[in-house]
C-alpha positions as CSV (number, residue, x, y, z in Angstrom):
1,M,-21.5,10.7,13.8
2,E,-22.7,11.5,10.3
3,T,-20.5,10.7,7.4
4,I,-18.9,13.5,5.4
5,G,-18.3,14.0,1.7
6,S,-21.1,15.3,-0.6
7,P,-21.2,13.8,-4.2
8,A,-19.6,17.0,-5.4
9,L,-16.7,16.5,-2.9
10,W,-16.3,12.9,-4.0
11,A,-16.2,13.9,-7.6
12,G,-13.9,16.9,-6.9
13,F,-11.4,14.7,-5.0
14,T,-11.4,12.0,-7.8
15,L,-10.8,14.6,-10.5
16,F,-8.0,16.0,-8.4
17,V,-6.4,12.6,-8.2
18,L,-6.8,11.9,-11.9
19,A,-5.2,15.3,-12.6
20,L,-2.2,14.4,-10.4
21,L,-1.8,11.1,-12.2
22,A,-2.0,12.7,-15.6
23,L,0.6,15.3,-14.6
24,D,2.8,12.6,-13.2
25,L,2.9,10.4,-16.2
26,G,2.2,13.0,-18.9
27,V,4.7,15.6,-17.8
28,F,7.2,14.6,-15.2
29,H,7.6,10.9,-16.3
30,R,6.8,11.2,-20.0
31,K,10.1,9.7,-20.9
32,A,11.2,6.4,-19.3
33,H,14.2,7.0,-17.0
34,V,15.8,5.5,-13.9
35,V,14.4,7.2,-10.8
36,G,17.2,8.1,-8.6
37,F,17.3,8.6,-4.8
38,R,17.0,12.4,-4.9
39,E,14.0,12.3,-7.3
40,A,12.3,9.6,-5.2
41,L,12.9,11.6,-2.0
42,G,11.5,14.8,-3.6
43,W,8.3,13.0,-4.8
44,S,7.9,11.2,-1.4
45,A,8.0,14.6,0.3
46,I,5.4,16.0,-2.1
47,W,3.0,13.1,-1.6
48,V,3.3,13.2,2.2
49,V,2.8,17.0,2.2
50,L,-0.3,16.7,0.0
51,A,-1.7,14.0,2.3
52,V,-1.0,15.9,5.5
53,A,-2.4,19.1,4.0
54,F,-5.6,17.3,3.0
55,G,-5.8,15.9,6.6
56,A,-5.4,19.4,8.0
57,G,-8.3,20.5,5.7
58,V,-10.5,17.7,7.0
59,W,-9.6,18.6,10.6
60,H,-10.4,22.3,9.9
61,L,-13.7,21.6,8.1
62,Y,-15.1,18.6,9.9
63,G,-13.5,18.7,13.4
64,E,-10.7,17.0,15.4
65,Q,-12.3,13.6,15.4
66,R,-12.5,13.3,11.7
67,G,-9.1,14.8,11.2
68,L,-7.5,12.2,13.6
69,E,-9.4,9.4,11.9
70,Y,-8.0,10.4,8.6
71,L,-4.4,10.7,9.9
72,T,-4.6,7.4,11.7
73,G,-6.0,5.7,8.6
74,Y,-3.3,7.2,6.4
75,L,-0.6,6.1,8.8
76,I,-2.0,2.5,8.9
77,E,-2.3,2.3,5.1
78,K,1.1,3.9,4.6
79,A,2.6,1.3,6.9
80,L,0.8,-1.7,5.4
81,S,1.9,-0.6,1.9
82,V,5.5,-1.4,2.8
83,D,4.5,-5.0,2.2
84,N,3.9,-4.0,-1.4
85,I,7.5,-2.8,-1.6
86,F,8.8,-6.2,-0.6
87,V,6.8,-7.7,-3.4
88,F,8.0,-5.1,-5.9
89,V,11.6,-6.0,-5.1
90,V,10.9,-9.7,-5.5
91,L,9.0,-9.2,-8.8
92,F,11.5,-6.9,-10.4
93,S,14.3,-9.2,-9.5
94,A,12.6,-12.4,-10.6
95,F,11.6,-10.9,-14.0
96,A,14.9,-8.9,-14.4
97,V,12.9,-5.7,-15.1
98,P,15.2,-3.0,-16.3
99,A,15.3,-0.1,-13.9
100,V,14.4,2.4,-16.6
101,Y,10.9,0.7,-17.0
102,Q,10.1,0.1,-13.4
103,H,8.3,3.4,-12.8
104,R,5.9,2.8,-15.8
105,V,5.0,-0.7,-14.4
106,L,4.4,0.7,-10.9
107,F,2.3,3.7,-12.3
108,W,-0.2,1.5,-14.0
109,G,-0.1,-1.1,-11.2
110,I,-1.1,1.5,-8.7
111,V,-3.7,3.0,-11.0
112,G,-5.3,-0.5,-11.1
113,A,-4.9,-0.8,-7.3
114,L,-6.7,2.5,-6.8
115,V,-9.7,1.3,-8.8
116,M,-9.8,-2.0,-7.0
117,R,-9.6,-0.4,-3.6
118,A,-12.3,2.1,-4.4
119,V,-14.6,-0.8,-5.3
120,F,-13.7,-2.6,-2.1
121,I,-14.3,0.4,0.0
122,V,-17.7,1.1,-1.5
123,L,-18.7,-2.6,-1.0
124,G,-17.2,-2.7,2.5
125,A,-19.1,0.5,3.6
126,A,-22.3,-0.9,2.2
127,L,-21.9,-4.2,4.0
128,I,-21.1,-2.6,7.3
129,Q,-24.0,-0.2,7.0
130,R,-26.4,-3.0,6.3
131,F,-24.9,-5.9,8.3
132,H,-23.2,-4.8,11.5
133,W,-21.8,-8.2,12.2
134,V,-19.5,-7.8,9.2
135,L,-17.3,-5.7,11.5
136,Y,-16.6,-8.8,13.5
137,V,-15.6,-10.7,10.4
138,F,-13.2,-7.9,9.4
139,G,-11.8,-7.9,12.9
140,A,-11.3,-11.6,13.0
141,I,-9.6,-11.5,9.5
142,L,-7.1,-8.9,10.8
143,V,-6.3,-10.6,14.0
144,L,-5.7,-14.0,12.3
145,T,-3.6,-12.3,9.5
146,G,-1.5,-10.5,12.1
147,V,-0.9,-13.7,14.1
148,K,0.0,-15.6,10.9
149,L,2.4,-12.8,10.0
150,L,4.0,-13.0,13.4
151,L,4.5,-16.7,13.2
152,Q,5.7,-16.6,9.6
153,R,7.5,-13.3,9.4
154,A,10.6,-14.9,8.0
155,Q,8.7,-16.6,5.2
156,Q,9.7,-15.6,1.7
157,V,7.2,-13.9,-0.7
158,H,6.3,-15.8,-3.8
159,P,3.9,-13.5,-5.8
160,E,4.4,-15.7,-8.9
161,K,2.4,-18.4,-7.1
162,N,-0.7,-16.3,-6.9
163,P,-3.6,-18.2,-8.5
164,L,-4.8,-15.2,-10.4
165,F,-1.4,-14.5,-11.9
166,R,-0.9,-18.2,-12.8
167,L,-4.3,-18.2,-14.6
168,F,-3.2,-15.0,-16.5
169,R,0.0,-16.7,-17.7
170,K,-2.0,-19.7,-19.0
171,L,-4.6,-17.6,-20.8
172,V,-2.4,-14.8,-22.3
173,P,0.3,-15.7,-24.8
174,A,3.6,-14.0,-24.0
175,V,7.1,-13.5,-25.4
176,G,10.2,-13.9,-23.3
177,D,12.0,-10.7,-24.1
178,Y,11.4,-7.0,-23.4
179,H,10.3,-4.6,-26.1
180,G,11.1,-1.2,-24.7
181,Q,8.4,0.0,-22.3
182,S,5.6,-1.7,-24.3
183,F,3.2,-4.1,-22.5
184,T,2.3,-5.9,-25.7
185,V,3.9,-6.6,-29.0
186,V,2.7,-7.8,-32.4
187,K,4.5,-10.7,-34.0
188,D,3.4,-12.5,-37.2
189,G,0.0,-10.7,-37.0
190,K,-0.6,-11.8,-33.4
191,R,-0.5,-9.8,-30.3
192,F,1.6,-11.1,-27.3
193,A,2.2,-9.9,-23.8
194,T,5.7,-8.8,-22.9
195,P,7.3,-9.6,-19.5
196,L,6.2,-6.0,-18.4
197,L,2.6,-7.0,-18.7
198,L,3.2,-10.2,-16.8
199,V,4.8,-8.2,-14.0
200,L,1.9,-5.8,-14.0
201,A,-0.5,-8.7,-13.7
202,A,1.4,-10.1,-10.8
203,I,1.4,-6.7,-9.0
204,E,-2.4,-6.4,-9.5
205,A,-3.1,-9.9,-8.3
206,T,-0.9,-9.5,-5.2
207,D,-2.5,-6.1,-4.4
208,L,-5.9,-7.9,-4.5
209,V,-4.6,-10.1,-1.6
210,F,-3.2,-7.1,0.3
211,A,-6.5,-5.2,0.0
212,V,-8.1,-8.0,2.0
213,D,-6.0,-6.8,5.0
214,S,-5.7,-3.1,4.3
215,I,-9.3,-2.2,3.7
216,P,-10.7,-3.9,6.9
217,A,-7.9,-2.3,8.9
218,I,-9.0,1.2,8.1
219,F,-12.6,0.4,8.8
220,A,-11.4,-0.3,12.3
221,V,-10.5,3.4,12.6
222,T,-13.6,4.9,10.9
223,N,-16.8,3.9,9.2
224,D,-16.8,7.1,7.1
225,P,-16.4,6.0,3.4
226,F,-14.9,9.3,2.4
227,I,-12.2,9.2,5.1
228,V,-11.5,5.5,4.2
229,Y,-11.3,6.4,0.5
230,T,-9.1,9.5,0.7
231,S,-6.6,8.1,3.3
232,N,-6.2,5.0,1.3
233,I,-5.8,6.8,-2.0
234,F,-3.1,9.2,-0.6
235,A,-1.2,6.3,0.9
236,M,-1.2,4.5,-2.5
237,L,-0.3,7.6,-4.5
238,G,3.0,7.8,-2.6
239,L,3.8,4.2,-3.0
240,R,5.9,4.4,-6.2
241,A,8.2,7.1,-4.8
242,M,8.5,5.2,-1.5
243,Y,9.6,2.1,-3.5
244,F,12.4,3.9,-5.2
245,L,13.4,5.5,-1.9
246,L,13.4,2.3,0.2
247,A,13.9,-0.6,-2.3
248,D,17.6,-0.9,-1.4
249,V,17.1,-0.7,2.4
250,V,13.6,-2.0,3.2
251,T,15.0,-5.6,3.6
252,R,17.2,-4.3,6.4
253,F,14.1,-3.5,8.6
254,Q,14.0,-7.0,10.0
255,Y,11.4,-6.2,12.7
256,L,9.1,-4.1,10.5
257,K,6.9,-7.1,9.6
258,T,6.6,-7.8,13.3
259,G,5.4,-4.2,13.8
260,L,3.0,-4.5,11.0
261,A,1.6,-7.8,12.3
262,L,1.0,-6.2,15.7
263,V,-0.7,-3.2,14.0
264,L,-3.1,-5.7,12.3
265,V,-3.7,-7.5,15.6
266,F,-4.4,-4.2,17.4
267,V,-6.9,-2.8,14.9
268,G,-8.6,-6.2,14.6
269,A,-9.0,-6.4,18.3
270,K,-10.3,-2.9,18.3
271,M,-13.0,-3.9,15.8
272,L,-13.9,-7.0,17.9
273,I,-14.5,-5.0,21.1
274,A,-16.0,-1.9,19.5
275,D,-19.5,-2.6,20.9
276,L,-18.1,-3.1,24.4
277,Y,-15.4,-0.3,24.4
278,K,-14.5,2.3,21.8
279,V,-10.8,2.9,21.9
280,P,-10.2,6.7,21.6
281,I,-8.9,7.7,18.2
282,V,-5.9,9.5,19.9
283,V,-4.9,6.2,21.6
284,S,-5.2,4.4,18.3
285,L,-3.0,6.9,16.6
286,L,-0.3,6.7,19.3
287,V,-0.4,2.9,19.4
288,V,-0.1,2.5,15.6
289,A,2.7,5.1,15.4
290,T,4.6,3.5,18.3
291,L,4.4,0.0,16.8
292,I,5.5,1.2,13.3
293,F,8.3,3.6,14.2
294,G,9.4,1.4,17.2
295,S,9.9,-1.6,14.9
296,I,11.9,0.5,12.5
297,L,14.1,1.9,15.3
298,V,14.7,-1.6,16.7
299,S,15.6,-2.9,13.2
300,L,18.1,-0.1,12.7
301,A,19.6,-0.7,16.2
302,A,19.9,-4.4,15.4
303,T,21.6,-3.7,12.1
304,A,24.0,-1.2,13.7
305,K,24.9,-3.8,16.4
306,R,25.6,-6.5,13.7
307,T,27.7,-4.1,11.7
308,T,29.7,-3.2,14.8
309,A,30.2,-6.9,15.7
310,Q,31.3,-7.8,12.2
311,K,33.9,-4.9,12.2
312,A,35.2,-6.1,15.6
313,L,35.6,-9.7,14.3
314,S,37.4,-8.5,11.1
315,V,40.0,-6.5,13.1
């Protein structure tokens, strides 16, 4: 099947995304403020509606197969981005980032992530087109990562141990206190990084690691660079709102990491057997959705059961 997306379409989509980001930061979040649950819910709904509407457009213009590929890829990327939320919670807690500045850090963190992922997608598509065996490498990475996540799902996240972040801290002089929403500050004629810039660096370094899982995962669904790019971008655009929506409850989804690990194993296995049997895209969508939402429901049921048991013991 031929790839979709003319140069004009690529440019138009990129300009559309840049316009959304400018509107977000320049109008709706021009002044630093604490993002509440209602605002986060509203923005989450907006990003999901935009993503689904775009998928409907792909379906209408390019057919059912491409539409399903986009929706499956979007669902996979959206689910895998939950891992980012766990890291955000840890980082903001470790650096004691004031709630009023968290949106600004996430905004620029995700802008950087969008650029990195765009580069990864272009390189990945070029490699797959030229070297077919790269698919097997991607598949093996996903399966091994999924198995590792299954075996170590209770392991704590330590983004501050990321080698890139540690190198950044050694090379960039920093002050220990916050200076409003500034990433740098000038003292005695010298410029220093504030803790906000250190948090931003940690977010970017960690996303670089996550991209190693997430980009190959979507290539298991489609080899079309435009589908990979757009589904990934839409999933990342809604990540900030999803953080403010789920930050207080995401740790209660104790089986979510298990579900994500199984998703990685499934899409990796799909890649490895692609030359022997192509799993229908509808089946992929159903399996991914079942694993993700099933793990959330099981987590909620387990939480409710524990709560009931605790109430019974306290009576």
